C-alpha positions in Angstrom: -24.5 43.7 188.0 -26.1 45.5 185.0 -24.1 48.4 183.7 -24.9 51.3 181.4 -22.6 52.9 178.7 -23.4 56.6 178.2 -22.1 58.0 175.0 -21.6 61.8 175.0 -20.3 64.4 172.7 -20.6 67.1 175.4 -23.4 68.9 173.6 -26.5 70.2 175.5 -28.5 67.2 174.3 -25.9 64.8 175.5 -25.4 66.5 178.8 -29.3 66.3 179.2 -29.0 62.6 178.5 -26.5 62.3 181.1 -28.6 64.2 183.6 -31.4 61.7 182.8 -29.1 58.8 183.7 -27.9 60.5 186.9 -31.6 60.8 188.1 -32.3 57.2 187.0 -29.6 55.6 189.0 -30.7 57.3 192.1 -33.8 55.0 191.9 -32.2 52.1 190.0 -28.4 52.0 191.1 -26.3 50.7 188.2 -22.5 51.5 187.3 -22.1 54.0 184.6 -19.3 53.9 182.0 -18.8 57.0 179.8 -17.5 57.1 176.2 -16.6 59.9 173.9 -15.4 59.1 170.4 -13.3 61.8 168.5 -11.5 62.2 165.3 -8.9 64.5 163.6 -10.3 66.2 160.5 -9.0 64.7 157.3 -7.6 68.0 155.9 -5.7 68.5 159.0 -4.4 65.0 159.3 -3.2 64.9 155.7 -1.3 68.1 155.9 0.8 66.9 158.9 3.5 64.4 159.5 2.6 61.1 161.1 4.3 62.1 164.4 2.4 65.4 164.4 -1.0 63.6 164.0 -0.1 61.2 166.7 0.7 64.2 169.0 -2.6 65.8 168.2 -4.5 62.6 168.8 -2.7 62.2 172.3 -3.5 65.8 173.1 -7.1 65.4 172.2 -7.4 62.2 174.0 -6.0 63.8 177.2 -8.6 66.8 176.9 -11.5 64.4 176.3 -10.4 62.4 179.3 -10.4 65.4 181.6 -13.9 66.3 180.3 -15.1 62.8 181.0 -13.6 62.8 184.5 -15.6 65.9 185.3 -18.8 64.1 184.4 -17.7 61.0 186.2 -17.2 63.1 189.3 -21.0 64.0 189.3 -21.9 60.3 189.8 -22.1 58.5 193.2 -18.6 57.2 193.8 -19.8 53.6 194.1 -21.4 53.8 190.7 -18.5 55.3 188.8 -17.5 52.8 186.2 -14.8 53.4 183.6 -14.3 56.2 181.0 -13.3 55.7 177.3 -11.7 58.4 175.3 -11.6 56.7 171.9 -10.1 58.0 168.7 -12.2 56.7 165.8 -13.7 57.6 162.4 -16.9 56.1 163.0 -18.5 56.8 166.4 -21.4 54.5 166.1 -19.2 51.5 165.5 -16.8 52.4 168.3 -19.7 52.8 170.8 -21.4 49.5 169.6 -18.2 47.6 169.8 -17.2 49.0 173.3 -20.7 48.1 174.6 -20.1 44.5 173.6 -16.6 44.5 174.9 -17.5 45.6 178.4 -20.8 43.7 178.5 -22.9 46.6 178.9 -26.6 46.0 179.4 -27.8 49.3 177.9 -26.3 52.3 175.8 -27.8 55.7 176.5 -27.5 58.4 173.9 -29.3 61.8 173.0 -31.7 62.8 170.4 -30.4 66.1 169.2 -32.7 69.2 169.5 -31.5 70.9 166.3 -33.0 68.2 164.2 -35.3 65.2 164.7 -33.8 61.7 164.9 -35.8 60.6 161.9 -35.2 63.6 159.5 -31.5 63.2 159.9 -31.2 59.4 160.3 -28.4 58.9 157.8 -26.2 61.4 159.6 -27.3 60.5 163.2 -24.7 58.8 165.3 -27.6 57.6 167.6 -29.4 56.1 164.6 -26.2 54.3 163.3 -25.5 53.0 166.7 -29.0 51.5 167.0 -28.5 49.9 163.6 -25.1 48.4 164.6 -25.6 47.6 168.3 -26.5 44.2 169.8 -27.3 46.0 173.1 -30.6 47.8 173.6 -30.1 51.7 173.0 -32.0 54.3 175.0 -32.5 57.5 173.1 -33.3 60.6 175.2 -35.0 63.6 173.6 -33.5 66.9 174.5 -35.2 68.4 177.7 -36.7 65.3 179.0 -36.3 64.6 182.7 -36.4 61.2 184.5 -39.5 60.7 186.5 -39.6 57.0 186.8 -40.6 54.3 184.5 -43.9 52.8 185.3 -45.7 52.5 181.9 -44.0 51.2 178.8 -45.7 50.9 175.3 -44.4 47.9 173.3 -45.7 47.8 169.7 -45.7 44.5 168.1 -46.6 42.9 164.8 -47.9 39.8 166.7 -51.6 39.2 165.9 -54.2 37.7 168.1 -53.7 34.0 167.0 -49.9 34.4 167.2 -47.2 34.4 169.8 -44.4 36.9 170.2 -41.3 36.3 168.0 -38.1 35.0 169.6 -36.6 38.4 169.3 -39.5 40.1 171.0 -39.6 37.6 173.8 -35.8 38.3 174.3 -36.8 42.0 174.6 -39.7 41.4 176.9 -37.4 39.3 179.1 -34.9 42.1 179.2 -37.5 44.6 180.4 -38.4 42.3 183.2 -35.0 41.2 184.2 -32.9 44.4 183.7 -32.1 45.7 187.2 -33.1 49.2 186.1 -36.7 48.1 185.9 -37.0 46.1 189.1 -40.2 48.0 189.8 -42.0 45.8 187.3 -43.4 48.4 185.0 -46.8 48.0 183.5 -45.9 46.9 179.8 -48.7 47.6 177.3 -48.1 45.2 174.3 -50.1 46.6 171.3 -50.8 45.6 167.7 -52.0 48.3 165.5 -54.4 47.1 162.7 -54.5 49.3 159.6 -58.1 49.2 159.6 -59.5 52.3 161.3 -62.8 50.5 161.9 -61.1 48.1 164.3 -62.6 48.5 167.8 -60.1 48.4 170.6 -59.8 44.8 171.9 -58.1 43.7 175.1 -57.0 40.1 175.5 -56.1 39.2 179.0 -53.1 37.1 180.0 -51.4 37.6 176.7 -48.5 37.4 175.9 -47.9 36.4 179.5 -50.1 35.7 182.5 -51.2 39.0 184.2 -50.6 41.0 181.0 -52.9 42.5 178.5 -52.5 42.5 174.9 -54.2 45.4 173.0 -55.5 45.3 169.4 -56.3 48.7 168.1 -57.2 50.2 164.7 -55.7 53.3 163.1 -55.0 54.7 159.6 -51.4 54.2 160.2 -49.1 52.2 162.7 -47.6 55.6 163.8 -50.9 57.3 164.4 -52.1 54.3 166.5 -48.9 54.3 168.6 -49.1 58.1 169.2 -52.9 57.7 170.2 -52.0 55.1 172.9 -49.0 56.8 174.1 -51.2 59.8 174.9 -54.0 57.6 176.3 -51.8 55.5 178.7 -49.4 58.4 179.5 -46.6 56.1 178.8 -43.1 56.8 180.1 -41.2 54.9 177.5 -41.7 53.6 173.9 -39.9 50.3 173.5 -39.4 49.0 170.0 -37.9 45.8 168.5 -36.8 46.1 164.9 -38.7 43.0 163.6 -37.9 43.8 160.0 -36.6 46.7 157.9 -40.1 47.7 156.5 -41.6 48.1 160.0 -38.5 49.9 161.2 -38.5 52.3 158.3 -42.3 52.9 158.5 -42.0 53.9 162.1 -38.9 56.0 161.7 -39.7 58.0 158.7 -43.1 59.0 159.8 -44.0 62.7 160.5 -46.4 61.3 163.2 -43.5 59.7 165.0 -41.4 62.8 164.6 -44.1 64.6 166.3 -44.4 61.9 169.0 -40.8 62.2 170.1 -40.1 65.9 169.5 -43.3 67.1 171.1 -44.3 64.4 173.6 -40.8 63.9 174.8 -41.0 60.2 175.1 -37.7 58.3 175.5 -37.2 55.7 172.8 -35.7 52.2 173.7 -34.7 50.1 170.8 -33.8 46.4 170.8 -31.8 44.9 168.0 
C-alpha cells in the first residue's frame, strides 16, 4: 500500500500542509508517516561537553516526539504510520533518505508564506529536498485547502514529433498508479512553444490513447503554464525536472512565483 511521508517543522505553513494531507486521505486513504529533523545550534554545542550535548539531543528528541504524537493522534487510527524525530544538520538529506528507507511513495512539505519557494531556493528545505529526493515531492502553498485532484497540468519539453522521455513516462505512470489518484484525474500534457504566434493545437490520443497533447505559444514557458492553469482550473501542477536549464527557468520566474503565491496551486515535482 502506498504511504506518505509528511515533513513538518511545526510552523503554520507546515501545519497547513498536514491539514491538506488529513483532508486528502479522507478521500484517498493512505498510511501517513511523520518526520521532523532538528539540530542543536553550533555555538551551543561547542560550548558544552559531549555528555551535555548528548543530553540536549535526547531532551529535544523527546519533545519533538511528543509534538509528532499530537499530530499523529489527529489521523484515523488505521492510517497512522510511524513517527521520526531525527537529529541532523541537513534536514533535506534526512528527509530524502528516510523516504527511501521506508519506501514512501510521496513526500509532502510546505511552501512557506514569509517568502516564496523560488526567491529563497538556496535556503529552502523543501527546495533542497526536491533536489535530493528520488521520491516525488508535493509542495503545498500556505493556505491552500484540499478539494480533490481532478485536473493536473503536466508541462513537457516533448514536441509533436517526439515521445515522452523515459523519466516523464515514469512520472505519468506514477500519476495513474498511485493509489492517491485512483479517481483517474484529467491530465493535461502541454508543450509551450516560445513563439507567441503559435496557435493552440490539440493532438488527440497523445501521449496515450484517450489523452490530449496541447501545443501552445507564449512569450515564456512560465507565462504559458500560468495561462493554461487559469484556463483549465487545474488542481495541481506536476513537473518533471528534465534538465537543469528547464528547471531553473521555471523556478526562478517571477510569473511562476505569482502562479504559486497567488493562485495557490500545489506543486508536484518528480526527480
